[in-house]
MARLUM-253833 format. One record per residue (C-alpha): residue in three letters; y, z, x. Coordinates in steps of 0.1 Angstrom, whole numbers, padded with zeros to 4 digits, always signed. Layout:
BEGIN
AlaYZX;...
REM end
This chain:
BEGIN
Unk-1962-0352+0789;Unk-1949-0372+0818;Unk-1965-0347+0840;Unk-1999-0351+0822;Unk-1995-0388+0826;Unk-1987-0388+0865;Unk-2017-0365+0869;Unk-2040-0389+0849;Unk-2025-0420+0867;Unk-2030-0406+0901;Unk-2060-0383+0901;Unk-2079-0398+0931;Unk-2046-0397+0950;Unk-2040-0362+0941;Unk-2075-0352+0949;Unk-2074-0370+0984;Unk-2039-0353+0994;Unk-2054-0320+0980;Unk-2083-0321+1000;Unk-2066-0330+1032;Unk-2039-0302+1028;Unk-2068-0277+1023;Unk-2087-0287+1053;Unk-2056-0285+1076;Unk-2049-0252+1063;Unk-2084-0240+1070;Unk-2086-0256+1105;Unk-2052-0238+1111;Unk-2062-0204+1099;Unk-2097-0205+1118;Unk-2080-0213+1151;Unk-2051-0190+1147;Unk-2081-0161+1139;Unk-2102-0170+1171;Unk-2069-0173+1190;Unk-2044-0146+1181;Unk-2065-0117+1169;Unk-2078-0112+1206;Unk-2044-0115+1220;Unk-2032-0089+1197;Unk-2057-0065+1208;Unk-2055-0074+1243;Unk-2018-0065+1242;Unk-2026-0029+1229;Unk-2032-0021+1265;Unk-1998-0031+1281;Unk-1965-0024+1262;Unk-1946-0049+1289;Unk-1971-0076+1281;Unk-1969-0065+1244;Unk-1930-0068+1243;Unk-1933-0101+1259;Unk-1960-0117+1235;Unk-1944-0106+1206;Unk-1908-0116+1217;Unk-1927-0151+1221;Unk-1942-0149+1188;Unk-1907-0141+1170;Unk-1887-0167+1187;Unk-1914-0194+1177;Unk-1917-0182+1142;Unk-1876-0187+1140;Unk-1879-0223+1150;Unk-1874-0247+1119;Unk-1907-0261+1111;Unk-1896-0298+1109;Unk-1879-0292+1147;Unk-1913-0277+1159;Unk-1935-0304+1141;Unk-1909-0329+1158;Unk-1915-0314+1191;Unk-1952-0314+1189;Unk-1949-0353+1183;Unk-1934-0358+1214;Unk-1960-0344+1236;Unk-1982-0376+1247;Unk-2017-0364+1242;Unk-2004-0352+1204;Unk-1984-0376+1188;Unk-1982-0380+1150;Unk-2011-0369+1130;Unk-2032-0338+1124;Unk-2031-0325+1161;Unk-1996-0319+1163;Unk-1997-0302+1128;Unk-2026-0279+1137;Unk-2011-0270+1170;Unk-1975-0264+1152;Unk-1992-0240+1125;Unk-2012-0222+1149;Unk-1980-0212+1167;Unk-1962-0201+1133;Unk-1994-0179+1128;Unk-1990-0165+1161;Unk-1961-0139+1145;Unk-1979-0123+1117;Unk-2015-0122+1132;Unk-2004-0109+1169;Unk-1980-0084+1153;Unk-2002-0074+1126;Unk-2034-0068+1149;Unk-2010-0048+1174;Unk-1995-0025+1148;Unk-2029-0019+1133;Unk-2045-0009+1165;Unk-2018+0011+1178;Unk-2012+0029+1145;Unk-2047+0047+1147;Unk-2043+0084+1150;Unk-2042+0095+1184;Unk-2062+0124+1177;Unk-2089+0107+1162;Unk-2092+0088+1199;Unk-2089+0119+1218;Unk-2118+0134+1196;Unk-2136+0104+1204;Unk-2131+0106+1243;Unk-2139+0143+1243;Unk-2174+0134+1228;Unk-2180+0109+1257;Unk-2171+0076+1239;Unk-2162+0051+1263;Unk-2131+0028+1255;Unk-2151-0002+1244;Unk-2167+0018+1217;Unk-2135+0033+1207;Unk-2121-0002+1203;Unk-2149-0014+1185;Unk-2162+0015+1164;Unk-2129+0034+1159;Unk-2097+0016+1165;Unk-2103-0019+1149;Unk-2121-0006+1120;Unk-2093+0018+1110;Unk-2070-0010+1119;Unk-2087-0037+1095;Unk-2060-0029+1065;Unk-2033-0039+1085;Unk-2050-0067+1102;Unk-2061-0081+1066;Unk-2026-0079+1053;Unk-2014-0099+1083;Unk-2043-0124+1077;Unk-2034-0131+1040;Unk-1996-0136+1049;Unk-2008-0160+1074;Unk-2030-0183+1051;Unk-2000-0182+1023;Unk-1975-0193+1047;Unk-1996-0217+1064;Unk-2004-0235+1029;Unk-1965-0236+1024;Unk-1956-0248+1060;Unk-1983-0276+1059;Unk-1964-0293+1033;Unk-1938-0301+1061;Unk-1967-0319+1083;Unk-1964-0350+1059;Unk-1930-0360+1080;Unk-1955-0362+1111;Unk-1980-0386+1094;Unk-2001-0362+1074;Unk-2013-0373+1040;Unk-2014-0343+1023;Unk-1994-0329+0994;Unk-1962-0326+1010;Unk-1962-0364+1008;Unk-1957-0359+0972;Unk-1926-0339+0973;Unk-1912-0361+1004;Unk-1918-0394+0981;Unk-1907-0375+0950;Unk-1874-0368+0969;Unk-1868-0404+0981;Unk-1875-0418+0947;Unk-1857-0393+0926;Unk-1892-0387+0909;Unk-1893-0353+0894;Unk-1930-0354+0885;Unk-1941-0361+0921;Unk-1920-0333+0934;Unk-1929-0307+0906;Unk-1968-0316+0908;Unk-1969-0315+0947;Unk-1951-0282+0946;Unk-1976-0269+0918;Unk-2005-0280+0940;Unk-1996-0264+0969;Unk-1984-0231+0953;Unk-2018-0235+0935;Unk-2038-0234+0966;Unk-2020-0204+0980;Unk-2027-0183+0949;Unk-2064-0193+0949;Unk-2068-0187+0988;Unk-2048-0152+0983;Unk-2069-0142+0952;Unk-2102-0152+0972;Unk-2089-0131+1003;Unk-2078-0104+0980;Unk-2116-0103+0965;Unk-2130-0102+1001;Unk-2106-0075+1010;Unk-2119-0050+0983;Unk-2155-0056+0998;Unk-2145-0051+1033;Unk-2120-0027+1033;Unk-2127+0007+1019;Unk-2105+0017+0989;Unk-2087+0046+1007;Unk-2077+0025+1037;Unk-2063-0004+1017;Unk-2026-0015+1021;Unk-2011-0011+0986;Unk-1989-0040+0976;Unk-1962-0032+0950;
REM end
């Protein structure tokens, strides 16, 4: 009953924090897609660059989230707030997106590529008409992981001035308020689940049944 009462007494605040959280996640995901998918495609043409870019992505991903957010704040033109949060989230998204795009494109059967070349299909058409369509399941799997991961990490942005659902957890810990912590955590989990379900439905429409990545 305490949880229900807390929600009833703070509905407006919860809606505000929830909207801010969702907007931050959506912007981070959109920017990440526009940035990292092309990078993942480009590095498939050069193994040396692929190793370098993937190494950078893995290194960034290993940095604790709070540390990366703190580093962003020290950059003069970013400071506290959404700009720093967005850049940090986009950097975290680099690893799952770039890696999955790279692996998806590279995993296409070489015999299919050779057959296309034998028919006179140029490299550009092979990429757009063969490699990317066949790599879609792996790319989409990375996309779903990125969305769920970003939803969770976005909560840490509250420590650099973001007024999102992470603030409920942070203030709840400070005040030893269990209701704030639980409600904040459940709302973040709920957003992640809803977004993943939506993407799951989208995947069924975009990716042919025979190509889908099965999850245990």
